[in-house]
C-alpha positions as CSV (number, residue, x, y, z in Angstrom):
1,X,13.3,-15.1,7.5
2,X,12.2,-18.7,7.4
3,X,10.7,-19.9,4.1
4,X,8.3,-22.8,4.3
5,X,7.2,-24.6,1.2
6,X,4.5,-27.2,0.9
7,X,5.7,-29.8,-1.5
8,X,2.3,-31.5,-1.5
9,X,0.5,-28.3,-2.5
10,X,-1.1,-27.8,-5.9
11,X,0.5,-24.3,-5.9
12,X,3.8,-24.5,-7.8
13,X,6.9,-24.2,-5.7
14,X,8.2,-21.1,-7.5
15,X,4.9,-19.4,-6.8
16,X,5.1,-20.4,-3.1
17,X,8.6,-19.0,-3.0
18,X,7.6,-15.8,-4.7
19,X,4.7,-15.3,-2.3
20,X,6.9,-16.1,0.8
21,X,9.4,-13.4,-0.3
22,X,6.6,-10.8,-1.0
23,X,5.1,-11.5,2.5
24,X,8.5,-11.2,4.0
25,X,9.0,-7.8,2.4
26,X,5.5,-6.8,3.4
27,X,6.1,-7.8,7.1
28,X,9.4,-6.0,7.2
29,X,11.3,-9.2,7.6
30,X,13.2,-8.4,4.4
31,X,14.4,-4.8,4.2
32,X,15.1,-2.6,1.2
33,X,18.6,-3.2,-0.1
34,X,18.9,-6.5,1.8
35,X,20.4,-9.3,-0.2
36,X,18.8,-12.6,-0.9
37,X,20.7,-15.9,-1.1
38,X,22.1,-16.8,-4.5
39,X,19.9,-19.0,-6.7
40,X,22.1,-22.0,-6.0
41,X,22.2,-21.4,-2.2
42,X,18.4,-20.8,-2.0
43,X,17.8,-24.0,-4.0
44,X,20.1,-26.0,-1.7
45,X,18.6,-24.5,1.5
46,X,15.0,-25.3,0.3
47,X,15.8,-28.6,-1.3
48,X,14.5,-27.6,-4.7
49,X,15.8,-27.3,-8.2
50,X,17.8,-24.1,-9.0
51,X,15.5,-23.5,-12.0
52,X,12.6,-23.2,-9.6
53,X,14.4,-20.5,-7.6
54,X,15.5,-18.8,-10.8
55,X,11.9,-18.6,-12.0
56,X,10.7,-17.1,-8.7
57,X,13.5,-14.5,-8.7
58,X,12.7,-13.6,-12.3
59,X,9.1,-13.0,-11.5
60,X,10.0,-11.0,-8.4
61,X,12.3,-8.9,-10.6
62,X,9.7,-8.3,-13.3
63,X,7.2,-7.3,-10.6
64,X,9.7,-4.8,-9.1
65,X,10.1,-6.5,-5.7
66,X,13.8,-7.3,-6.2
67,X,16.8,-6.0,-8.3
68,X,19.3,-8.4,-9.7
69,X,22.8,-7.5,-10.9
70,X,26.0,-9.6,-11.4
71,X,28.0,-7.9,-8.7
72,X,25.5,-7.8,-5.8
73,X,23.1,-10.6,-6.7
74,X,19.4,-10.3,-5.8
75,X,18.5,-7.5,-3.4
76,X,15.2,-6.2,-2.1
77,X,14.1,-3.3,-4.2
78,X,14.0,-0.1,-2.2
79,X,11.5,1.6,-4.5
80,X,7.9,1.8,-3.3
81,X,5.2,1.1,-5.9
82,X,2.4,3.6,-5.9
83,X,-1.1,2.1,-5.2
84,X,-2.4,3.5,-8.6
85,X,-0.1,1.1,-10.4
86,X,-1.1,-1.8,-8.2
87,X,-4.8,-0.9,-8.0
88,X,-6.0,-2.9,-11.1
89,X,-4.3,-6.1,-9.9
90,X,-5.6,-5.6,-6.4
91,X,-9.2,-5.1,-7.6
92,X,-9.0,-8.3,-9.8
93,X,-7.7,-10.4,-7.0
94,X,-10.2,-9.0,-4.4
95,X,-13.0,-9.6,-6.8
96,X,-12.1,-13.3,-7.1
97,X,-11.7,-13.6,-3.3
98,X,-15.0,-11.9,-2.6
99,X,-16.7,-14.1,-5.1
100,X,-15.3,-17.2,-3.6
101,X,-16.2,-16.0,-0.1
102,X,-19.8,-15.3,-1.2
103,X,-20.2,-18.7,-2.8
104,X,-19.0,-20.3,0.5
105,X,-21.5,-18.3,2.5
106,X,-19.0,-15.9,4.2
107,X,-20.8,-12.7,5.4
108,X,-19.4,-9.3,4.5
109,X,-18.6,-8.6,8.2
110,X,-16.7,-11.9,8.5
111,X,-14.7,-11.1,5.3
112,X,-13.9,-7.6,6.4
113,X,-12.9,-8.8,9.9
114,X,-10.5,-11.3,8.2
115,X,-9.1,-8.6,5.9
116,X,-8.4,-6.4,8.9
117,X,-6.8,-9.2,10.9
118,X,-4.5,-10.1,8.0
119,X,-3.7,-6.5,7.2
120,X,-2.8,-5.8,10.9
121,X,-0.5,-8.9,10.8
122,X,1.4,-7.3,7.9
123,X,1.9,-4.1,9.8
124,X,3.4,-5.9,12.8
125,X,6.8,-7.4,12.1
126,X,7.0,-11.1,12.9
127,X,3.2,-11.3,13.6
128,X,1.7,-14.7,13.2
129,X,-0.8,-15.1,10.3
130,X,-3.9,-17.3,10.5
């Protein structure tokens, strides 16, 4: 999996890294039980501070996407979260996205078409996103 970070973005690097790993898991590019590079190696590969990677890994661990232990390092968590646990977060984020789309004049049909396109890209490994 190739991780691309936008150093000029207003989105913090650790958030971009967290998001890239979650998308990689969602697309099947990162499999349950698969190891991630060490904090030091990931930082070196991306050209960022190791504290940035450490923060992203800590968030991923707290959210249940990865497990971390001293012997095996960071690994993709094989457990599946049930939608009920995730539902509240999904509703909050969708509410904000729909509000922004409405303010920008996006029709419901356009929004739903975009949702379907992005969802399909997640179900097809290595599919290109818009």
